[in-house]
C-alpha positions in Angstrom: 12.1 3.3 31.2 10.9 2.0 34.7 12.8 3.0 37.6 13.4 -0.6 39.0 16.4 -2.8 38.5 14.8 -5.4 36.4 17.0 -7.2 34.0 16.2 -7.1 30.5 15.7 -10.5 29.0 18.7 -12.7 27.8 16.4 -14.9 26.1 15.4 -12.6 23.2 18.7 -10.7 23.8 21.4 -13.4 23.9 24.8 -11.9 25.3 28.0 -11.7 22.9 31.3 -11.8 24.1 33.3 -10.1 21.6 31.3 -7.0 21.9 30.1 -7.2 25.6 26.4 -6.3 24.3 23.5 -8.5 24.6 22.3 -8.1 21.1 18.7 -8.5 20.3 17.2 -10.2 17.4 16.0 -7.3 14.7 12.1 -7.5 13.9 10.0 -6.0 11.4 6.4 -4.8 11.7 4.5 -2.9 9.2 7.5 -2.3 7.2 9.8 -1.2 10.0 12.7 -2.7 11.2 14.1 -2.5 14.7 17.2 -3.5 15.6 18.9 -3.2 19.3 21.5 -4.3 21.7 22.3 -3.0 25.4 25.0 -3.4 27.8 25.1 -4.1 31.6 27.9 -1.8 33.4 29.1 -1.6 37.2 29.9 1.0 38.9 33.4 1.8 37.0 31.6 1.6 34.0 33.0 -1.7 33.1 30.9 -4.3 31.0 29.2 -7.3 33.0 27.8 -10.4 31.2 25.5 -11.0 33.4 22.7 -8.5 35.7 23.8 -8.5 39.1 21.5 -6.5 41.6 24.0 -5.8 43.9 26.9 -4.7 41.3 25.1 -3.5 38.1 25.0 0.4 38.2 23.5 1.0 34.8 21.8 -0.2 31.8 23.2 1.2 28.4 20.6 0.8 25.6 21.0 1.5 21.8 17.9 1.2 19.1 17.9 1.8 15.3 14.7 1.7 13.2 14.5 2.1 9.5 11.7 1.5 6.7 8.8 2.5 5.0 5.0 2.6 6.9 2.3 2.6 4.9 -0.5 4.5 6.5 -3.7 6.5 5.1 -4.5 7.7 1.5 -3.7 11.1 2.4 -0.2 10.6 3.7 0.6 7.9 1.4 3.9 6.1 2.5 5.8 7.3 5.2 9.9 6.7 5.1 11.5 7.0 8.3 14.6 6.2 10.0 15.0 6.5 13.8 17.9 5.8 16.3 18.3 6.0 20.1 21.0 6.0 22.9 20.0 5.9 26.6 21.6 5.2 29.7 19.8 4.6 33.2 22.1 4.9 35.9 22.1 5.0 39.6 20.7 1.3 39.8 22.6 0.8 42.9 20.9 3.5 44.6 17.1 5.0 45.0 17.8 7.6 42.8 18.0 6.7 39.0 18.9 9.0 36.4 18.3 8.8 32.6 20.5 10.3 29.9 20.4 9.9 26.1 19.9 11.3 23.0 17.8 10.2 19.9 17.4 11.5 16.1 14.8 10.4 13.4 14.4 11.7 9.9 10.7 11.0 8.0 9.4 11.9 4.5 5.9 11.8 3.4 5.2 11.5 -0.4 1.8 12.8 -1.3 0.2 14.4 -4.6 3.7 14.4 -6.3 5.4 16.2 -3.8 7.6 15.5 -0.7 7.5 16.6 2.7 10.6 15.7 4.9 11.2 16.7 8.6 13.9 15.7 11.1 13.6 15.6 14.7 16.3 15.4 17.5 16.0 15.0 21.3 18.3 15.2 24.2 17.3 13.7 27.7 19.1 15.5 30.2 19.9 14.1 33.9 16.0 13.1 34.3 15.4 11.8 37.6 13.1 9.2 37.9 10.8 9.1 41.0 11.6 5.6 43.1 9.0 2.7 41.9 7.2 2.8 45.3 6.6 6.8 44.9 2.7 7.7 45.2 3.6 10.2 42.7 5.8 9.0 39.5 6.6 12.2 37.9 10.4 12.9 37.3 12.0 14.7 40.2 13.9 16.9 38.1 16.0 16.9 34.8 14.7 17.9 31.0 13.8 16.9 27.8 14.9 18.8 24.5 13.5 18.2 21.4 14.3 20.1 18.0 12.0 19.6 15.0 12.9 21.1 11.6 12.8 20.7 7.9 14.3 17.6 6.4 16.7 17.3 3.0 14.6 16.8 -0.5 11.7 18.5 0.9 9.9 21.1 2.8 8.9 20.7 6.4 8.8 23.9 7.8 10.7 26.4 10.4 12.9 25.1 12.9 11.5 24.8 16.5 12.9 23.7 19.7 11.2 22.6 22.9 12.7 22.0 26.3 10.3 20.3 29.0 11.7 21.0 32.5 10.5 18.8 35.3 10.3 19.3 39.4 9.1 16.6 41.1 5.1 17.7 40.5 2.8 17.0 37.3 3.2 20.5 36.6 6.3 20.5 34.0 7.7 23.8 32.3 8.0 23.9 28.4 10.1 26.4 26.5 9.1 26.9 22.8 11.2 28.7 20.5 10.2 28.7 16.7 11.1 31.8 14.2 12.5 34.0 16.9 9.7 33.8 19.2 10.1 32.2 22.7 6.9 31.1 24.4 7.2 29.6 28.4 4.3 27.4 29.2 3.0 25.1 32.1 1.6 21.8 31.4 -0.1 20.0 34.0 0.8 16.4 32.9 -2.0 14.9 35.0 -4.7 16.4 33.3 -3.9 16.7 29.6 -7.0 17.8 28.7 -6.5 21.1 30.6 -4.9 23.9 28.5 -1.3 25.1 29.6 -1.1 28.3 31.1 1.6 30.1 28.3 3.4 33.5 28.3 
């Protein structure tokens, strides 16, 4: 999500006065169908019919994806669903903050067996760097991801990962799996560098 006050295109997502949403045309790519809408909010949380750089305070977006993707002969067909709900606020200030939730479910049918898994995440007060800042790392906030087995198959144990930002390229990741917690420092500017964990 960019840290600039650029209005999404209304030609592809026309305004629906009945819902107050800008509803985007659905699209299907490689067996996956994507549907989405967004709404523009003023400082009091009221919907707006058009973007206004002087009064639009937040953009709320909702996305749903579903379908079956054909991959390799090893993985076979992957059936998945995905829902995302995010709000970018602070557009009237120099501090833009992203909050949101998302969840997905995937299943892989190979060799007569099914492996399924679920994933959910929470974006908590992720403060984005200003558009003209030299470094573009989040200034604060966190992203928590939960991975677990899905229904109708096996997907392993549940694992929770929380990535916390502090304005530098070094983020802290805490992973809890099967009662074991590991804390790591990750340099996002050097993805090939191994994390420092304890």
